[in-house]
KEMARMI-955702 format. One line per field, with one value per residue (C-alpha): residue number from 1; chain; x, y, z. Coordinates in pm, 1 decimal. Layout:
# KEMARMI-955702
nutor <- NUM,...;
vodo <- A,...;
u <- X,...;
v <- Y,...;
w <- Z,...;
//
This chain:
# KEMARMI-955702
nutor <- 1,2,3,4,5,6,7,8,9,10,11,12,13,14,15,16,17,18,19,20,21,22,23,24,25,26,27,28,29,30,31,32,33,34,35,36,37,38,39,40,41,42,43,44,45,46,47,48,49,50,51,52,53,54,55,56,57,58,59,60,61,62,63,64,65,66,67,68,69,70,71,72;
vodo <- A,A,A,A,A,A,A,A,A,A,A,A,A,A,A,A,A,A,A,A,A,A,A,A,A,A,A,A,A,A,A,A,A,A,A,A,A,A,A,A,A,A,A,A,A,A,A,A,A,A,A,A,A,A,A,A,A,A,A,A,A,A,A,A,A,A,A,A,A,A,A,A;
u <- -6.9,293.3,423.0,92.6,18.3,349.9,295.5,-52.4,55.2,369.9,584.2,879.7,792.8,1023.8,848.0,557.9,690.2,835.7,519.8,224.5,-38.5,-350.4,-571.8,-366.8,-454.1,-780.9,-841.9,-657.4,-868.7,-1182.9,-1049.3,-958.3,-1303.4,-1471.3,-1265.4,-1356.7,-1742.9,-1728.7,-1565.0,-1815.3,-2097.5,-1952.3,-1926.7,-2246.2,-2085.3,-2200.2,-1994.9,-1821.2,-1948.9,-1665.8,-1761.2,-2112.3,-2054.3,-1773.1,-1849.9,-1746.7,-1734.6,-1740.5,-1858.8,-1528.7,-1306.2,-1488.3,-1460.9,-1090.1,-1007.5,-1186.1,-1007.8,-682.4,-686.4,-946.6,-1212.9,-1058.7;
v <- 28.1,234.8,193.1,261.6,550.5,713.7,663.4,810.1,1159.2,1141.9,1157.1,910.5,649.2,803.0,1104.4,938.6,732.9,1042.1,1283.7,1056.1,936.6,686.6,1006.0,995.3,587.4,631.9,911.8,659.6,389.0,598.6,750.3,395.0,276.4,544.8,468.8,123.7,198.2,464.6,231.0,-30.5,208.0,356.5,-27.9,-145.8,-403.0,-552.9,-427.3,-710.6,-908.7,-765.0,-406.5,-470.3,-642.0,-417.2,-372.4,-110.7,2.1,-244.3,-544.2,-552.4,-497.8,-813.0,-990.6,-915.6,-1037.2,-1366.4,-1420.9,-1328.7,-1420.2,-1698.5,-1701.8,-1573.0;
w <- 2.8,99.5,-271.0,-428.6,-207.2,-311.1,-669.0,-651.5,-487.5,-611.3,-328.2,-198.2,8.5,281.5,277.8,315.3,616.1,783.5,720.5,657.4,906.9,948.1,813.7,493.6,471.3,517.2,227.4,10.8,88.4,37.7,-295.9,-465.6,-344.0,-498.8,-845.5,-793.3,-792.4,-1057.4,-1292.7,-1214.7,-1271.7,-1582.5,-1704.9,-1552.2,-1396.2,-1020.2,-733.3,-543.0,-279.6,-21.9,-69.8,-46.5,295.6,434.4,841.2,1047.7,1380.8,1664.7,1451.2,1277.6,1553.1,1711.1,1403.8,1342.3,1713.0,1659.0,1324.9,1436.2,1839.1,1846.2,2107.8,2427.8;
//
C-alpha cells in the first residue's frame, strides 16, 4: 500500500513514512474505493461482494479479534 500511495500522490516512500499518518491511509482507501465504484457504474458491472458487505465499527473489531486471536 505504501508504494501505491507514494505513486498516487507523487512523493517518495521515505517522505510518506516521515510525514504520513493514518488519516492519509483513510483518504487513500476512500479515493480508491470511489474509483472502483465509478468504474463499475460506467461499465455497468456489479460491485464485488466484498464492497457490499463491509463491516464498520465495533462489529469489525470483534470479527478481527476472533479471526486473528481466536475466541478468548
